NULUMVO-233485 format. One record per residue: residue number from 1; residue in three letters; x, y, z of N, C-alpha, C in turn. Coordinates in Angstrom, 1 decimal. Layout:
BEGIN
+-----+-----+--------+--------+--------+--------+--------+--------+--------+--------+--------+
!   n ! res !    n_x !    n_y !    n_z !   ca_x !   ca_y !   ca_z !    c_x !    c_y !    c_z !
+-----+-----+--------+--------+--------+--------+--------+--------+--------+--------+--------+
! NUM ! ALA !      X !      Y !      Z !      X !      Y !      Z !      X !      Y !      Z !
...
+-----+-----+--------+--------+--------+--------+--------+--------+--------+--------+--------+
***
This chain:
BEGIN
+-----+-----+--------+--------+--------+--------+--------+--------+--------+--------+--------+
!   n ! res !    n_x !    n_y !    n_z !   ca_x !   ca_y !   ca_z !    c_x !    c_y !    c_z !
+-----+-----+--------+--------+--------+--------+--------+--------+--------+--------+--------+
!   1 ! MET !  -19.3 !   -8.8 !  -12.7 !  -20.4 !   -8.0 !  -12.2 !  -21.4 !   -9.0 !  -11.5 !
!   2 ! ALA !  -22.0 !   -8.5 !  -10.5 !  -23.0 !   -9.3 !   -9.7 !  -24.2 !   -9.5 !  -10.6 !
!   3 ! ASP !  -25.0 !  -10.5 !  -10.2 !  -26.2 !  -10.8 !  -10.9 !  -27.3 !   -9.8 !  -10.5 !
!   4 ! HIS !  -27.2 !   -9.3 !   -9.3 !  -28.2 !   -8.3 !   -8.9 !  -27.9 !   -7.0 !   -9.7 !
!   5 ! PRO !  -29.0 !   -6.3 !  -10.2 !  -28.8 !   -5.1 !  -11.0 !  -28.4 !   -3.9 !  -10.3 !
!   6 ! TYR !  -28.5 !   -3.9 !   -8.9 !  -28.2 !   -2.7 !   -8.1 !  -27.2 !   -3.0 !   -7.1 !
!   7 ! HIS !  -26.3 !   -2.0 !   -6.8 !  -25.4 !   -2.1 !   -5.7 !  -26.0 !   -1.3 !   -4.5 !
!   8 ! ILE !  -26.2 !   -2.1 !   -3.5 !  -26.8 !   -1.5 !   -2.3 !  -25.7 !   -1.1 !   -1.3 !
!   9 ! GLY !  -25.7 !    0.2 !   -1.0 !  -24.7 !    0.7 !   -0.1 !  -25.1 !    2.0 !    0.5 !
!  10 ! SER !  -24.2 !    2.6 !    1.3 !  -24.5 !    3.8 !    1.9 !  -23.2 !    4.7 !    1.9 !
!  11 ! LEU !  -23.4 !    5.9 !    2.0 !  -22.2 !    6.8 !    2.1 !  -22.5 !    8.0 !    2.9 !
!  12 ! ILE !  -21.5 !    8.6 !    3.4 !  -21.6 !    9.9 !    4.2 !  -20.6 !   10.8 !    3.6 !
!  13 ! THR !  -21.1 !   12.1 !    3.4 !  -20.2 !   13.1 !    2.8 !  -20.0 !   14.2 !    3.9 !
!  14 ! THR !  -18.9 !   14.8 !    3.8 !  -18.6 !   15.9 !    4.7 !  -19.0 !   17.3 !    4.1 !
!  15 ! THR !  -19.3 !   17.3 !    2.8 !  -19.8 !   18.5 !    2.2 !  -20.9 !   18.2 !    1.3 !
!  16 ! PRO !  -21.7 !   19.2 !    0.9 !  -22.8 !   18.9 !    0.0 !  -22.2 !   18.4 !   -1.3 !
!  17 ! CYS !  -22.9 !   17.4 !   -2.0 !  -22.4 !   16.9 !   -3.2 !  -23.6 !   16.4 !   -4.1 !
!  18 ! GLU !  -23.2 !   16.0 !   -5.3 !  -24.2 !   15.5 !   -6.2 !  -23.9 !   14.1 !   -6.5 !
!  19 ! ILE !  -24.9 !   13.2 !   -6.5 !  -24.7 !   11.8 !   -6.7 !  -25.0 !   11.4 !   -8.1 !
!  20 ! GLN !  -24.1 !   10.7 !   -8.7 !  -24.4 !   10.2 !  -10.1 !  -24.7 !    8.7 !  -10.1 !
!  21 ! TYR !  -25.7 !    8.4 !  -10.7 !  -26.1 !    7.0 !  -10.8 !  -25.7 !    6.5 !  -12.2 !
!  22 ! LEU !  -25.1 !    5.3 !  -12.2 !  -24.6 !    4.7 !  -13.5 !  -25.4 !    3.4 !  -13.7 !
!  23 ! SER !  -25.7 !    3.2 !  -14.9 !  -26.3 !    1.9 !  -15.3 !  -25.2 !    0.8 !  -15.3 !
!  24 ! LYS !  -25.5 !   -0.4 !  -15.3 !  -24.5 !   -1.5 !  -15.3 !  -23.7 !   -1.4 !  -16.7 !
!  25 ! GLU !  -24.4 !   -1.0 !  -17.7 !  -23.8 !   -0.9 !  -19.0 !  -22.8 !    0.3 !  -19.0 !
!  26 ! ALA !  -23.2 !    1.4 !  -18.4 !  -22.3 !    2.6 !  -18.4 !  -21.1 !    2.3 !  -17.6 !
!  27 ! LEU !  -21.3 !    1.6 !  -16.5 !  -20.1 !    1.2 !  -15.6 !  -19.2 !    0.3 !  -16.4 !
!  28 ! LEU !  -19.7 !   -0.7 !  -17.1 !  -18.8 !   -1.6 !  -17.9 !  -18.1 !   -0.8 !  -18.9 !
!  29 ! ARG !  -18.7 !    0.1 !  -19.6 !  -18.1 !    0.9 !  -20.6 !  -17.0 !    1.8 !  -20.0 !
!  30 ! LEU !  -17.3 !    2.4 !  -18.9 !  -16.3 !    3.2 !  -18.2 !  -15.0 !    2.4 !  -17.8 !
!  31 ! ILE !  -15.3 !    1.1 !  -17.3 !  -14.2 !    0.3 !  -16.9 !  -13.4 !   -0.1 !  -18.1 !
!  32 ! GLU !  -14.0 !   -0.4 !  -19.2 !  -13.3 !   -0.8 !  -20.5 !  -12.5 !    0.4 !  -21.1 !
!  33 ! GLU !  -13.0 !    1.6 !  -21.0 !  -12.4 !    2.7 !  -21.7 !  -11.5 !    3.6 !  -20.9 !
!  34 ! ASN !  -11.5 !    3.5 !  -19.6 !  -10.8 !    4.4 !  -18.8 !   -9.9 !    3.6 !  -17.8 !
!  35 ! ALA !   -8.6 !    3.5 !  -18.2 !   -7.6 !    2.7 !  -17.4 !   -7.5 !    3.2 !  -15.9 !
!  36 ! ASP !   -7.5 !    4.5 !  -15.7 !   -7.4 !    5.1 !  -14.4 !   -8.6 !    4.7 !  -13.5 !
!  37 ! PHE !   -9.8 !    4.8 !  -14.1 !  -11.0 !    4.4 !  -13.4 !  -11.0 !    2.9 !  -13.1 !
!  38 ! ARG !  -10.6 !    2.1 !  -14.1 !  -10.5 !    0.6 !  -13.9 !   -9.6 !    0.3 !  -12.8 !
!  39 ! HIS !   -8.4 !    0.9 !  -12.7 !   -7.5 !    0.6 !  -11.7 !   -8.1 !    1.0 !  -10.3 !
!  40 ! TRP !   -8.7 !    2.2 !  -10.2 !   -9.3 !    2.7 !   -9.0 !  -10.4 !    1.7 !   -8.5 !
!  41 ! TYR !  -11.3 !    1.3 !   -9.5 !  -12.4 !    0.5 !   -9.2 !  -12.0 !   -0.9 !   -8.7 !
!  42 ! LEU !  -11.0 !   -1.5 !   -9.4 !  -10.5 !   -2.8 !   -9.0 !   -9.9 !   -2.8 !   -7.6 !
!  43 ! ARG !   -9.1 !   -1.7 !   -7.4 !   -8.4 !   -1.6 !   -6.1 !   -9.5 !   -1.4 !   -5.0 !
!  44 ! HIS !  -10.5 !   -0.6 !   -5.2 !  -11.6 !   -0.4 !   -4.3 !  -12.3 !   -1.7 !   -3.9 !
!  45 ! MET !  -12.6 !   -2.4 !   -5.0 !  -13.4 !   -3.7 !   -4.8 !  -12.5 !   -4.7 !   -4.0 !
!  46 ! ALA !  -11.2 !   -4.8 !   -4.3 !  -10.3 !   -5.7 !   -3.6 !  -10.2 !   -5.3 !   -2.2 !
!  47 ! ASN !  -10.0 !   -4.0 !   -1.9 !  -10.0 !   -3.5 !   -0.5 !  -11.2 !   -3.9 !    0.3 !
!  48 ! LYS !  -12.4 !   -3.7 !   -0.4 !  -13.7 !   -4.0 !    0.2 !  -13.8 !   -5.5 !    0.5 !
!  49 ! ALA !  -13.4 !   -6.3 !   -0.4 !  -13.4 !   -7.8 !   -0.1 !  -12.5 !   -8.2 !    1.0 !
!  50 ! ALA !  -11.3 !   -7.6 !    1.0 !  -10.3 !   -7.9 !    2.1 !  -10.9 !   -7.4 !    3.5 !
!  51 ! SER !  -11.5 !   -6.3 !    3.5 !  -12.1 !   -5.7 !    4.7 !  -13.2 !   -6.6 !    5.2 !
!  52 ! PHE !  -14.1 !   -7.1 !    4.3 !  -15.2 !   -8.0 !    4.6 !  -14.6 !   -9.3 !    5.2 !
!  53 ! ASN !  -13.6 !   -9.8 !    4.6 !  -13.0 !  -11.1 !    5.0 !  -12.4 !  -11.0 !    6.4 !
!  54 ! LEU !  -11.8 !   -9.8 !    6.7 !  -11.2 !   -9.6 !    8.1 !  -12.4 !   -9.5 !    9.1 !
!  55 ! TYR !  -13.4 !   -8.8 !    8.7 !  -14.6 !   -8.6 !    9.7 !  -15.3 !  -10.0 !    9.9 !
!  56 ! HIS !  -15.4 !  -10.7 !    8.8 !  -16.0 !  -12.1 !    8.9 !  -15.2 !  -12.9 !    9.9 !
!  57 ! LYS !  -13.9 !  -12.9 !    9.7 !  -13.0 !  -13.7 !   10.6 !  -13.1 !  -13.2 !   12.1 !
!  58 ! LEU !  -13.2 !  -11.9 !   12.3 !  -13.4 !  -11.3 !   13.6 !  -14.7 !  -11.8 !   14.3 !
!  59 ! LEU !  -15.8 !  -11.8 !   13.5 !  -17.1 !  -12.2 !   14.1 !  -17.1 !  -13.7 !   14.4 !
!  60 ! HIS !  -16.2 !  -14.5 !   13.8 !  -16.2 !  -15.9 !   14.0 !  -15.2 !  -16.4 !   15.0 !
!  61 ! GLN !  -14.6 !  -15.5 !   15.7 !  -13.7 !  -15.9 !   16.8 !  -14.6 !  -16.6 !   17.9 !
!  62 ! PRO !  -14.0 !  -17.6 !   18.5 !  -14.8 !  -18.4 !   19.4 !  -15.2 !  -17.8 !   20.7 !
!  63 ! SER !  -14.6 !  -16.7 !   21.2 !  -15.0 !  -16.1 !   22.4 !  -14.8 !  -14.6 !   22.3 !
!  64 ! MET !  -15.4 !  -13.9 !   23.3 !  -15.3 !  -12.4 !   23.3 !  -13.8 !  -12.0 !   23.5 !
!  65 ! GLN !  -13.1 !  -12.7 !   24.4 !  -11.7 !  -12.5 !   24.6 !  -10.9 !  -12.6 !   23.3 !
!  66 ! ALA !  -11.2 !  -13.7 !   22.5 !  -10.5 !  -13.9 !   21.2 !  -10.9 !  -12.8 !   20.2 !
!  67 ! LYS !  -12.1 !  -12.3 !   20.3 !  -12.5 !  -11.2 !   19.4 !  -11.7 !   -9.9 !   19.7 !
!  68 ! VAL !  -11.6 !   -9.6 !   21.0 !  -10.9 !   -8.4 !   21.4 !   -9.4 !   -8.5 !   21.0 !
!  69 ! LEU !   -8.8 !   -9.7 !   21.3 !   -7.4 !   -9.9 !   20.9 !   -7.2 !   -9.8 !   19.4 !
!  70 ! TYR !   -8.1 !  -10.4 !   18.7 !   -7.9 !  -10.4 !   17.2 !   -8.1 !   -8.9 !   16.7 !
!  71 ! TYR !   -9.1 !   -8.2 !   17.2 !   -9.3 !   -6.8 !   16.8 !   -8.1 !   -6.0 !   17.1 !
!  72 ! LEU !   -7.6 !   -6.0 !   18.4 !   -6.5 !   -5.2 !   18.7 !   -5.2 !   -5.5 !   17.9 !
!  73 ! HIS !   -5.0 !   -6.8 !   17.6 !   -3.9 !   -7.2 !   16.8 !   -4.1 !   -6.7 !   15.4 !
!  74 ! MET !   -5.3 !   -6.8 !   14.8 !   -5.5 !   -6.3 !   13.5 !   -5.3 !   -4.8 !   13.4 !
!  75 ! MET !   -5.8 !   -4.0 !   14.4 !   -5.7 !   -2.6 !   14.4 !   -4.3 !   -2.1 !   14.6 !
!  76 ! GLN !   -3.5 !   -2.9 !   15.5 !   -2.1 !   -2.5 !   15.7 !   -1.3 !   -2.8 !   14.4 !
!  77 ! ALA !   -1.6 !   -3.8 !   13.7 !   -0.9 !   -4.1 !   12.5 !   -1.2 !   -3.0 !   11.4 !
!  78 ! GLN !   -2.4 !   -2.5 !   11.4 !   -2.8 !   -1.4 !   10.4 !   -2.1 !   -0.1 !   10.8 !
!  79 ! ALA !   -1.9 !    0.1 !   12.1 !   -1.3 !    1.3 !   12.6 !    0.2 !    1.1 !   12.7 !
!  80 ! LYS !    0.7 !    0.0 !   12.3 !    2.2 !   -0.4 !   12.4 !    2.7 !   -0.3 !   13.8 !
!  81 ! GLY !    1.9 !   -1.0 !   14.7 !    2.3 !   -1.0 !   16.1 !    1.8 !    0.1 !   16.9 !
!  82 ! GLY !    2.1 !    0.1 !   18.2 !    1.6 !    1.2 !   19.1 !    0.2 !    1.0 !   19.6 !
!  83 ! ASN !   -0.3 !    2.1 !   20.1 !   -1.6 !    2.0 !   20.7 !   -2.8 !    2.1 !   19.7 !
!  84 ! VAL !   -3.9 !    1.5 !   20.1 !   -5.1 !    1.5 !   19.3 !   -6.1 !    2.4 !   20.0 !
!  85 ! PHE !   -6.6 !    3.4 !   19.3 !   -7.5 !    4.4 !   19.8 !   -8.9 !    3.8 !   19.6 !
!  86 ! ILE !   -9.7 !    3.7 !   20.7 !  -11.1 !    3.2 !   20.6 !  -12.0 !    4.3 !   21.2 !
!  87 ! LYS !  -12.9 !    4.7 !   20.3 !  -13.8 !    5.8 !   20.7 !  -14.5 !    5.6 !   22.0 !
!  88 ! SER !  -15.1 !    4.4 !   22.2 !  -15.8 !    4.1 !   23.5 !  -16.0 !    2.6 !   23.5 !
!  89 ! HIS !  -16.3 !    2.1 !   24.7 !  -16.7 !    0.7 !   24.9 !  -17.9 !    0.4 !   24.1 !
!  90 ! GLU !  -18.8 !    1.3 !   24.0 !  -20.1 !    1.1 !   23.2 !  -19.7 !    0.9 !   21.7 !
!  91 ! HIS !  -18.9 !    1.7 !   21.2 !  -18.5 !    1.6 !   19.8 !  -17.8 !    0.3 !   19.6 !
!  92 ! LEU !  -16.8 !   -0.1 !   20.4 !  -16.1 !   -1.4 !   20.3 !  -17.1 !   -2.5 !   20.4 !
!  93 ! ALA !  -18.1 !   -2.5 !   21.3 !  -19.1 !   -3.5 !   21.4 !  -19.9 !   -3.7 !   20.1 !
!  94 ! GLN !  -20.2 !   -2.6 !   19.5 !  -20.9 !   -2.7 !   18.2 !  -20.0 !   -3.3 !   17.1 !
!  95 ! ILE !  -18.7 !   -3.0 !   17.1 !  -17.8 !   -3.6 !   16.1 !  -17.7 !   -5.1 !   16.3 !
!  96 ! LEU !  -17.6 !   -5.5 !   17.6 !  -17.4 !   -6.9 !   17.9 !  -18.7 !   -7.7 !   18.0 !
!  97 ! ASN !  -19.9 !   -7.0 !   17.9 !  -21.2 !   -7.6 !   18.0 !  -21.4 !   -8.3 !   19.3 !
!  98 ! VAL !  -21.1 !   -7.6 !   20.4 !  -21.3 !   -8.1 !   21.8 !  -22.0 !   -7.0 !   22.6 !
!  99 ! GLN !  -22.4 !   -7.4 !   23.8 !  -23.0 !   -6.5 !   24.7 !  -22.0 !   -5.6 !   25.4 !
! 100 ! ARG !  -22.2 !   -4.3 !   25.6 !  -21.3 !   -3.4 !   26.2 !  -20.9 !   -3.8 !   27.6 !
! 101 ! PRO !  -21.8 !   -4.1 !   28.5 !  -21.4 !   -4.5 !   29.9 !  -20.5 !   -5.7 !   29.9 !
! 102 ! SER !  -20.8 !   -6.7 !   29.1 !  -20.0 !   -7.9 !   29.0 !  -18.6 !   -7.6 !   28.5 !
! 103 ! LEU !  -18.5 !   -6.7 !   27.5 !  -17.3 !   -6.3 !   27.0 !  -16.4 !   -5.6 !   28.0 !
! 104 ! SER !  -17.0 !   -4.7 !   28.8 !  -16.3 !   -4.0 !   29.9 !  -15.8 !   -5.0 !   30.9 !
! 105 ! ARG !  -16.5 !   -6.0 !   31.3 !  -16.0 !   -7.0 !   32.2 !  -14.9 !   -7.8 !   31.6 !
! 106 ! CYS !  -15.0 !   -8.1 !   30.3 !  -14.0 !   -8.9 !   29.6 !  -12.7 !   -8.1 !   29.6 !
! 107 ! LEU !  -12.8 !   -6.8 !   29.2 !  -11.6 !   -5.9 !   29.2 !  -10.9 !   -5.8 !   30.5 !
! 108 ! ARG !  -11.7 !   -5.7 !   31.6 !  -11.1 !   -5.6 !   32.9 !  -10.4 !   -6.9 !   33.3 !
! 109 ! THR !  -11.0 !   -8.0 !   33.0 !  -10.4 !   -9.3 !   33.2 !   -9.1 !   -9.5 !   32.4 !
! 110 ! MET !   -9.1 !   -9.1 !   31.2 !   -8.0 !   -9.2 !   30.3 !   -6.8 !   -8.3 !   30.8 !
! 111 ! LYS !   -7.2 !   -7.2 !   31.3 !   -6.1 !   -6.3 !   31.9 !   -5.5 !   -6.9 !   33.2 !
! 112 ! GLN !   -6.4 !   -7.5 !   34.0 !   -5.9 !   -8.1 !   35.2 !   -5.0 !   -9.3 !   34.9 !
! 113 ! GLU !   -5.3 !  -10.0 !   33.8 !   -4.6 !  -11.2 !   33.4 !   -3.3 !  -10.9 !   32.7 !
! 114 ! GLY !   -3.1 !   -9.6 !   32.4 !   -1.9 !   -9.1 !   31.7 !   -1.9 !   -9.4 !   30.2 !
! 115 ! LEU !   -3.0 !   -9.5 !   29.6 !   -3.1 !   -9.7 !   28.2 !   -3.1 !   -8.4 !   27.4 !
! 116 ! ILE !   -3.8 !   -7.4 !   28.0 !   -3.9 !   -6.1 !   27.4 !   -3.7 !   -5.0 !   28.5 !
! 117 ! ASP !   -3.5 !   -3.8 !   28.0 !   -3.5 !   -2.7 !   28.9 !   -4.2 !   -1.5 !   28.2 !
! 118 ! TYR !   -4.7 !   -0.6 !   29.0 !   -5.4 !    0.5 !   28.4 !   -5.4 !    1.7 !   29.4 !
! 119 ! GLN !   -5.4 !    2.9 !   28.8 !   -5.5 !    4.1 !   29.6 !   -6.5 !    5.0 !   28.8 !
! 120 ! LYS !   -7.5 !    5.4 !   29.4 !   -8.6 !    6.2 !   28.7 !   -9.0 !    5.5 !   27.5 !
! 121 ! ARG !   -8.8 !    6.0 !   26.3 !   -9.2 !    5.4 !   25.1 !   -8.1 !    4.7 !   24.3 !
! 122 ! ARG !   -7.0 !    4.6 !   24.8 !   -5.8 !    3.9 !   24.2 !   -5.7 !    2.5 !   24.7 !
! 123 ! TYR !   -5.6 !    1.6 !   23.8 !   -5.5 !    0.1 !   24.2 !   -4.2 !   -0.4 !   23.5 !
! 124 ! TRP !   -3.6 !   -1.4 !   24.1 !   -2.5 !   -2.1 !   23.5 !   -2.4 !   -3.5 !   24.0 !
! 125 ! LEU !   -1.8 !   -4.4 !   23.2 !   -1.6 !   -5.8 !   23.6 !   -0.3 !   -5.9 !   24.4 !
! 126 ! LEU !   -0.2 !   -6.8 !   25.3 !    1.0 !   -7.0 !   26.1 !    1.7 !   -8.2 !   25.7 !
+-----+-----+--------+--------+--------+--------+--------+--------+--------+--------+--------+
***
């Protein structure tokens, strides 16, 4: 457990719901006494750590082109190959932590160089 007494996070629900707050002691007791919850909780935390590590690696790529290539490679691996759907250049720019106009120029250049291709919102590595 972290030294900080609170877990800071956010969530979005698709339906109205009730939120239950647990004390650190109650959470520890639940982990100790409920094997299903313990399994779910550990899996969730491991996935969260892995996701954070991938995002950290993405942000530390040396150039915008490297960020785009790394992101597309990562997303294609998750989708088991094929096209990567990207909502918009603005959304991708937020993910990559870059300016949208610069990203658009970079994508056009990468397409001209034969590194990637895209049609509408579908992107893929060449």
